[in-house]
C-alpha positions in Angstrom: 0.3 0.0 -0.2 1.2 3.7 -0.7 1.9 5.0 3.0 -1.3 7.2 3.5 -0.8 10.8 3.1 -3.8 11.4 6.0 -3.5 10.8 9.5 -4.5 7.9 10.7 -8.6 7.2 11.3 -10.2 8.3 15.1 -10.8 4.6 16.4 -14.3 4.7 18.4 -15.3 2.2 20.9 -17.1 4.1 24.2 -20.0 5.3 23.8 -19.2 8.5 24.8 -17.0 8.8 21.6 -19.9 7.5 19.3 -22.2 10.4 20.3 -19.9 12.9 20.2 -18.6 11.3 16.5 -22.3 11.1 15.5 -22.8 14.7 16.7 -20.4 15.7 14.0 -21.9 13.5 11.5 -24.9 15.1 12.0 -23.9 18.1 10.6 -22.0 16.5 7.7 -23.9 16.2 4.2 -21.9 13.4 2.5 -20.4 10.6 4.7 -18.9 7.3 3.3 -19.5 4.5 4.7 -18.1 0.7 4.5 -17.9 -2.4 6.8 -15.5 -5.3 7.8 -17.3 -8.6 9.0 -15.6 -12.1 10.1 -17.8 -14.2 7.5 -14.2 -16.1 6.8 -13.4 -16.8 10.4 -16.7 -17.5 12.4 -19.9 -19.6 11.3 -22.2 -17.1 12.2 -20.5 -14.1 10.8 -21.0 -10.7 12.4 -20.0 -6.7 11.3 -16.8 -5.6 13.3 -16.0 -2.8 12.2 -17.5 0.0 10.6 -16.0 2.8 8.7 -17.3 6.3 8.5 -15.6 9.4 6.4 -16.5 12.9 6.0 -14.4 15.0 3.2 -12.2 16.1 6.0 -12.0 12.9 8.9 -12.1 9.2 8.9 -13.7 6.8 11.7 -13.6 3.2 12.7 -16.4 2.6 15.4 -16.4 -0.9 16.9 -19.1 -2.5 17.0 -17.3 -5.7 19.3 -16.5 -2.9 22.0 -20.0 -0.7 22.1 -23.3 -2.3 23.0 -25.5 -0.2 21.7 -25.1 1.6 18.3 -29.0 2.8 17.6 -27.4 6.3 17.4 -25.4 5.6 14.4 -29.0 4.8 12.7 -30.2 8.5 13.0 -27.3 9.0 10.7 -28.2 6.4 8.3 -31.6 7.3 7.9 -31.5 11.3 7.9 -32.3 11.8 3.9 -30.4 14.7 4.1 -27.1 13.3 4.3 -25.9 11.2 1.2 -24.1 7.8 2.6 -21.6 6.7 -0.4 -20.6 2.9 -0.6 -18.5 0.9 -2.8 -20.7 -2.2 -3.9 -24.0 -1.3 -0.8 -25.7 -4.4 -1.3 -23.7 -6.6 1.2 -22.9 -4.0 3.5 -27.0 -3.0 3.7 -27.5 -6.5 4.4 -24.9 -6.6 7.1 -25.9 -3.6 9.0 -29.8 -4.8 9.1 -29.2 -8.3 9.9 -26.9 -7.1 13.2 -28.4 -3.6 13.8 -31.5 -3.1 12.4 -30.5 0.1 10.4 -32.4 1.3 7.4 -30.3 3.2 4.8 -32.0 6.2 2.5 -29.9 8.6 -0.2 -27.5 6.2 -1.0 -24.6 6.6 -3.7 -23.4 3.5 -4.8 -19.8 3.9 -6.5 -19.7 0.7 -8.2 -23.3 0.8 -9.6 -22.6 4.3 -10.7 -19.1 2.9 -12.5 -21.3 0.1 -14.3 -24.2 2.4 -15.1 -21.4 4.7 -16.6 -20.0 2.0 -18.3 -16.6 0.8 -16.8 -15.8 -2.5 -17.0 -13.5 -2.9 -14.0 -15.5 -1.8 -11.0 -13.6 -2.5 -8.4 -12.7 0.5 -5.8 -8.8 -0.6 -6.9 -9.2 -0.3 -10.5 -11.2 2.9 -10.2 -8.9 5.2 -7.3 -6.6 3.9 -9.5 -7.6 5.1 -13.0 -8.9 8.1 -11.3 -7.2 8.9 -8.4 -3.8 7.6 -9.1 -4.7 5.4 -5.8 -3.2 1.8 -5.5 -4.9 -0.3 -2.6 -3.1 -2.9 -0.5 -5.4 -6.2 -1.2 -3.4 -8.6 1.0 -5.6 -7.7 4.2 -8.9 -8.9 2.8 -8.8 -12.1 4.5 -7.9 -10.9 8.2 -9.8 -11.9 10.6 -11.8 -8.7 11.7 -13.1 -10.4 14.9 -9.6 -10.5 16.7 -8.5 -7.6 19.1 -6.0 -5.8 19.0 -6.4 -5.6 15.2 -2.8 -4.4 13.4 -2.0 -0.7 12.5 -1.9 -2.1 9.0 -5.5 -3.7 9.0 -7.2 -0.6 10.6 -4.9 1.1 7.9 -6.3 -0.8 5.1 -10.2 -0.4 6.4 -9.6 3.3 6.4 -8.7 3.2 2.7 -12.1 1.6 1.8 -13.7 4.7 2.8 -10.9 7.7 2.6 -11.0 8.5 -1.1 -15.1 7.6 -1.8 -16.4 11.0 -1.2 -13.8 12.0 -4.4 -15.2 9.3 -6.2 -18.3 9.8 -5.9 -18.0 13.7 -7.1 -16.3 12.3 -10.3 -18.4 9.4 -11.1 -21.9 11.9 -10.3 -20.4 14.8 -12.9 -20.3 11.7 -15.5 -23.5 10.4 -14.9 -25.1 14.0 -14.8 -22.9 14.3 -18.1 -24.4 11.6 -20.2 -28.1 11.9 -18.9 -28.1 9.0 -16.6 -28.2 10.7 -13.1 -31.6 9.3 -12.7 -31.3 6.1 -13.6 -28.6 5.6 -11.1 -30.6 7.1 -8.5 -33.2 4.7 -9.2 -31.0 2.0 -8.9 -29.7 3.1 -5.6 -33.0 3.9 -4.1 -34.3 -0.1 -5.4 -30.6 -1.4 -3.0 -32.0 0.6 0.2 -35.7 -0.9 -0.4 -34.4 -4.1 -0.8 -35.0 -6.7 1.8 -31.5 -8.9 2.6 -32.1 -12.4 1.4 -31.4 -14.0 4.9 -30.4 -13.3 8.6 -27.4 -14.7 8.5 -25.6 -18.5 7.2 -28.4 -20.5 6.5 -28.4 -24.1 5.6 -29.4 -25.7 2.5 -30.4 -29.2 3.8 -30.1 -30.3 -0.1 -27.0 -28.7 -0.7 -25.1 -32.0 -1.4 -26.6 -32.3 -4.5 -25.1 -29.4 -5.8 -21.9 -30.7 -4.8 -22.0 -34.2 -6.1 -23.9 -34.1 -9.5 -21.4 -31.7 -11.3 -18.6 -34.6 -9.8 -20.8 -37.3 -11.3 -21.1 -39.4 -8.3 -23.0 -42.6 -7.9 -26.0 -42.5 -5.9 -24.1 -44.5 -3.6 -21.7 -42.3 -3.5 -24.2 -39.5 -2.8 -25.3 -41.1 -0.3 -22.5 -40.8 1.2 -21.6 -37.3 0.7 -25.1 -36.6 2.3 -24.2 -37.6 5.7 -20.6 -36.0 5.5 -22.1 -33.1 4.5 -24.4 -32.6 7.5 -21.3 -33.9 9.7 -19.6 -31.1 8.2 -22.4 -28.7 9.2 -22.3 -29.9 12.8 -18.7 -29.1 13.2 -18.8 -26.0 11.7 -21.8 -24.9 13.9 -19.9 -26.4 17.3 -16.4 -24.8 16.7 -17.9 -21.4 15.3 -15.9 -22.0 11.6 -17.2 -21.4 8.6 -18.1 -25.3 6.9 -15.1 -24.3 3.8 -13.3 -24.5 6.8 -13.9 -27.5 8.4 -13.3 -29.4 5.2 -13.5 -28.3 1.3 -16.3 -29.7 -0.8 -13.4 -31.2 -2.8 -12.5 -33.3 0.3 -15.9 -34.2 0.5 -16.2 -35.0 -2.8 -13.2 -37.3 -2.1 -14.0 -38.8 0.2 -17.1 -39.8 -0.9 -15.4 -41.5 -3.6 -12.7 -43.3 -1.4 -15.4 -44.2 1.0 -12.6 -45.2 3.4 -13.4 -47.6 6.2 -10.0 -47.3 8.5 -8.6 -44.0 9.7 -5.1 -45.1 7.7 -7.2 -45.5 4.7 -8.7 -41.9 6.1 -5.4 -40.0 6.0 -4.6 -41.1 2.7 -7.8 -39.3 0.9 -6.7 -35.7 -0.5 -7.6 -32.7 1.5 -7.8 -34.8 4.8 -4.8 -33.4 7.2 -3.5 -35.8 9.9 -5.0 -33.2 12.2 -8.9 -33.7 10.6 -8.3 -37.1 11.3 -7.6 -37.1 15.1 -9.9 -34.4 15.9 -12.6 -36.0 13.3 -11.4 -39.4 12.3 -14.3 -41.1 14.2 -16.7 -39.1 13.4 -15.9 -39.3 9.9 -16.1 -43.0 9.0 -19.3 -43.4 11.0 -20.8 -41.0 8.6 -19.4 -43.1 6.1 -20.7 -45.9 7.0 -24.2 -44.7 7.6 -23.6 -43.0 4.2 -23.4 -46.9 2.5 -26.6 -47.9 4.0 -28.9 -44.6 3.7 -31.1 -44.4 0.9 -31.6 -41.3 -1.0 -34.8 -39.5 -2.2 -34.6 -38.8 -6.0 -32.7 -35.2 -6.5 -34.8 -32.4 -6.3 -36.8 -31.6 -9.6 -36.4 -28.2 -11.8 -39.7 -27.0 -13.2 -39.3 -25.0 -16.3 -41.5 -21.9 -16.1 -44.6 -22.4 -18.8 -43.5 -22.5 -22.2 -45.1 -19.5 -23.4 -42.7 -17.5 -20.5 -40.2 -19.3 -21.9 -40.9 -17.7 -25.5 -41.4 -14.2 -23.6 -38.2 -14.1 -21.7 -36.1 -15.3 -24.6 -37.7 -12.4 -26.4 -36.9 -10.0 -23.4 -33.5 -11.3 -22.9 -32.4 -10.8 -26.5 -33.8 -7.0 -26.9 -32.2 -6.5 -23.4 -28.9 -8.2 -24.9 -29.2 -5.3 -27.6 -29.9 -2.5 -25.8 -26.8 -2.9 -23.5 -24.6 -3.8 -26.3 -25.3 -0.6 -28.4 -25.1 1.7 -24.9 -21.7 0.1 -24.4 -22.8 -1.6 -20.4 -23.7 -5.0 -19.2 -26.6 -6.3 -19.8 -28.7 -6.1 -15.9 -27.9 -2.4 -16.0 -30.6 -2.0 -18.5 -32.9 -4.5 -16.4 -32.7 -6.6 -14.0 -32.9 -10.7 -14.8 -35.3 -11.0 -12.0 -37.3 -8.1 -13.5 -37.4 -9.6 -17.3 -39.0 -12.5 -15.6 -41.8 -10.9 -13.5 -42.3 -9.2 -17.0 -42.5 -12.9 -19.0 -44.6 -14.4 -16.3 -47.4 -11.2 -16.1 -46.9 -10.1 -19.9 -48.7 -6.7 -19.7 -50.3 -5.2 -22.1 -50.5 -1.5 -21.4 -48.6 1.1 -19.5 -51.0 1.1 -16.9 -50.3 -3.3 -16.0 -47.0 -2.1 -16.8 -46.9 -0.5 -14.1 -48.2 -3.0 -11.6 -44.5 -4.8 -12.1 -42.8 -3.6 -9.1 -39.3 -4.4 -9.6 -39.5 -2.3 -12.9 -39.1 1.6 -11.5 -40.3 4.8 -13.0 -37.2 6.4 -15.0 -37.1 2.0 -16.9 -40.8 2.6 -17.1 -40.5 6.0 -19.0 -37.0 5.1 -21.1 -38.0 1.6 -22.2 -41.9 0.8 -21.5 -43.0 1.4 -25.1 -40.3 -0.6 -26.4 -41.0 -3.4 -23.8 -44.7 -3.5 -24.4 -43.9 -3.7 -28.1 -41.7 -6.8 -28.0 -44.1 -8.5 -25.7 -47.3 -8.0 -28.1 -44.9 -8.5 -31.4 -46.7 -11.8 -33.4 
């Protein structure tokens, strides 16, 4: 990382300092926000840092030390304070899950860059292109739940928001000049209004099919894989680690194929370390033996949409691709895939019916409505 030419962030770890910081933030018309979670190091992730920058000051809030972060919520909800994120969707999901925070008045620099037609929209790419700033990404996998955090980790976290106000200014000007600011604003509002997909890590009891079927496992091997998959989940919860940190998917597949019956054979399977054998060897052998005698139901069936719906989706998809190619953006910048399916299922025939498609915002309705109706009603 280039040595930062700015002072270290103010580290907020007490209720008193949080209240003081919130008072300062309420006076700022714009703040940049990011979060760091420990998803790579814990079964149930949580937000471990919240970085906030104004145009003149950087802050790092420590949710692990401050019990009540509710005062920050009024800043995020304040309609007159613009909140700048890069790739906000995941951060907003985490803030909603952990603190029940809602947010209004968003500017997402990644979304803005996509609307502008950039192909490389990572924060590092955009900062390098516009500001000549090179970020050290070696701290991406840091355990943000550790305390104390190394200074290098805190500098990395600070960099994620320090330059966002400048980047926002550049991208906003480009959006305004190209006539796509209203389009971007509609996307920002949709992100704020979206319901988080879940409240944390969820377990899919049928997820083993997605691991085994691409590897062409037999039904007998799938039975073993199922038991190993469930065992991995149990261990992950007990030791508070993400499942992939217990055994990789490939290790589960290799175990299912080899089906070892002794500890010595278990140690010969790729991806199973001596430590794994010592800690979980007997449990693995028990799961494998159980899997040998288990009977699986048929794999989950996929029911395709009705033919008329599929036909409408295909022509809408082709129309979207053509629009995106002409404008030089990715297809989902025009309209999301889910909106295409909504249109295909509901098949609106008038502008009034088009307004019933909730996922199609006013700007896109105005911009593309007549074309969409023409595509849907073409013989």
